[in-house]
Each structure stands twice: as structure tokens, then as C-alpha cells.
MARZA-962522 format. One line per field, with one value per residue (C-alpha): y, x, z; residue in three letters; residue number from 0. Coordinates in pm, whole numbers. Layout:
! residues N
north <- (Y|...)
east <- (X|...)
up <- (Z|...)
r <- (ALA|...)
k <- (NUM|...)
! end
This chain:
! residues 133
north <- (3167|3130|3185|3502|3639|3564|3716|4028|4056|4037|4303|4523|4473|4587|4903|4981|4900|5153|5418|5313|5380|5737|5761|5616|5858|6180|6179|6186|6475|6659|6653|6612|6259|6405|6665|6663|6331|6059|6203|6127|6268|6340|6532|6605|6491|6357|5984|5865|5603|5332|5423|5382|5019|4843|4622|4585|4940|4904|4589|4724|5050|4849|5026|5369|5685|5710|6082|6123|5761|5806|5478|5377|5218|4853|4973|5059|4718|4543|4724|4671|4296|4268|4435|4201|3895|4013|4080|3736|3571|3747|3664|3298|3287|3484|3436|3674|3798|4154|4115|4070|4440|4528|4307|4467|4816|4722|4555|4865|5090|4869|4859|5237|5294|5076|5255|5594|5476|5342|5647|5874|5667|5774|6136|6076|6036|5681|5806|5840|6192|6381|6183|6390|6591)
east <- (-1414|-1630|-1333|-1237|-1592|-1604|-1259|-1344|-1678|-1501|-1245|-1516|-1720|-1428|-1391|-1764|-1773|-1496|-1707|-2012|-1818|-1772|-2145|-2235|-2010|-2071|-2440|-2569|-2331|-2450|-2100|-2012|-1933|-1708|-1487|-1265|-1103|-1063|-923|-894|-1199|-983|-691|-837|-514|-568|-510|-246|-356|-171|-361|-691|-676|-995|-942|-565|-480|-693|-499|-155|-214|-329|-667|-510|-455|-96|-79|-253|-295|-670|-861|-1030|-1370|-1426|-1731|-1510|-1356|-1677|-1881|-1608|-1599|-1978|-2009|-1746|-1927|-2262|-2110|-1945|-2269|-2470|-2210|-2217|-2597|-2657|-2339|-2196|-2527|-2658|-2897|-2595|-2517|-2874|-2846|-2514|-2660|-2965|-2744|-2521|-2822|-2946|-2601|-2566|-2904|-2795|-2461|-2632|-2880|-2600|-2385|-2661|-2725|-2402|-2516|-2863|-2967|-3041|-3350|-3685|-3803|-3938|-3732|-3413|-3309)
up <- (-682|-370|-137|-325|-298|76|138|-60|123|459|368|219|536|752|543|548|920|976|805|1008|1329|1208|1133|1474|1659|1465|1371|1733|1799|1486|1337|970|855|583|753|944|865|1126|1446|1816|1996|2302|2151|1802|1636|1283|1243|998|747|939|1257|1075|958|1077|1383|1326|1437|1750|1843|1749|1937|2240|2241|2289|2085|1959|2048|2385|2504|2551|2549|2224|2278|2188|1991|1695|1623|1733|1467|1207|1277|1296|956|810|950|815|472|462|574|306|40|146|139|-181|-383|-642|-779|-827|-534|-305|-350|-249|59|157|127|338|599|610|667|950|1111|1070|1237|1528|1556|1560|1823|2044|1980|2106|2419|2581|2573|2711|3068|3177|3360|3181|3090|3390|3642|3620|3922)
r <- (MET|ARG|ALA|VAL|VAL|LEU|ALA|PHE|SER|GLY|LEU|PHE|GLY|LEU|ALA|ILE|GLY|SER|PHE|LEU|THR|VAL|VAL|GLY|TYR|ARG|ILE|PRO|ARG|ARG|GLU|SER|ILE|VAL|ARG|PRO|GLY|SER|HIS|CYS|PRO|SER|CYS|ASN|ARG|ALA|LEU|ALA|TRP|TYR|ASP|ASN|ILE|PRO|VAL|ALA|SER|TRP|ILE|LEU|LEU|ARG|ARG|ARG|CYS|ARG|SER|CYS|SER|ALA|ALA|ILE|SER|VAL|ARG|TYR|PRO|ALA|LEU|GLU|MET|ALA|THR|ALA|PHE|VAL|PHE|VAL|GLY|LEU|ALA|ALA|ALA|ILE|GLY|PRO|ARG|PRO|ARG|LEU|LEU|VAL|ALA|LEU|VAL|VAL|ALA|SER|LEU|VAL|LEU|ALA|ALA|GLY|ALA|VAL|ALA|LEU|GLY|GLY|ARG|SER|ARG|GLN|SER|SER|LEU|PRO|PRO|GLY|CYS|GLU|ARG)
k <- (0|1|2|3|4|5|6|7|8|9|10|11|12|13|14|15|16|17|18|19|20|21|22|23|24|25|26|27|28|29|30|31|32|33|34|35|36|37|38|39|40|41|42|43|44|45|46|47|48|49|50|51|52|53|54|55|56|57|58|59|60|61|62|63|64|65|66|67|68|69|70|71|72|73|74|75|76|77|78|79|80|81|82|83|84|85|86|87|88|89|90|91|92|93|94|95|96|97|98|99|100|101|102|103|104|105|106|107|108|109|110|111|112|113|114|115|116|117|118|119|120|121|122|123|124|125|126|127|128|129|130|131|132)
! end
């Protein structure tokens, strides 16, 4: 039973992590997290379901968009894997209890906040306010 809970938590973490990458990319850009569906930010081509499998697609596509060959940032699989590891760790520590769901939601919110903060950094100047030229 424990192995099943841990495996399910890891797979669920990968799926939630995939969604958190969308949140981290789109919120700082004031884009909808609902529409359009997953797409390449370089060529705007919609991703097929098989190009949107957490971590596996990034590896199989050799870190590039299938359509335009633009590089895909390591942030995406890193956040997916981090979310999976956190979910497995929480499941191992708490076990299959109702409070596990609460812990997973809180962890997801913290990871989403971090993803949004990092997603916005790439658009901001690295100089403090007032020091831009």
C-alpha cells in the first residue's frame, strides 16, 4: 500500500508540476493560465498531448520544440521533478491521511509562488530601481 501511495504521489506531483510551469510562465506576463492550451512560446504552435508529458517529453524532444526547434528551458522539467519529489516526501512523512491533501495544496501554492517569482525575474532589469540607463 505504501509503495502505491508514493508512486501515485510522484505521478500526481509531475502532473501538478507541469501545471505550475504554466502558472510560473504566464502569470508574470499577465496571460491566462486556461487559454490557449500549452504551446511553444517561440512559434505559438499548440503542443500535442505526447509533447506535453512531464519530463519525458523534454528528454525525448532533446530540449527543443518539435515545430521550430527553439530551446525549451530546464526550468520546466526541474519544477515538475521538484514538485514530484516534494509530493513523495510529504506522502512518505504523512501517509494516506486527509491532512496529506492539505499539505499537497500548501506545497503547490508555495511552489507556484516561487515559479511566478522566478518567471517574472527574466523580464526585470538586474539593476536596482533608479540605476537603469
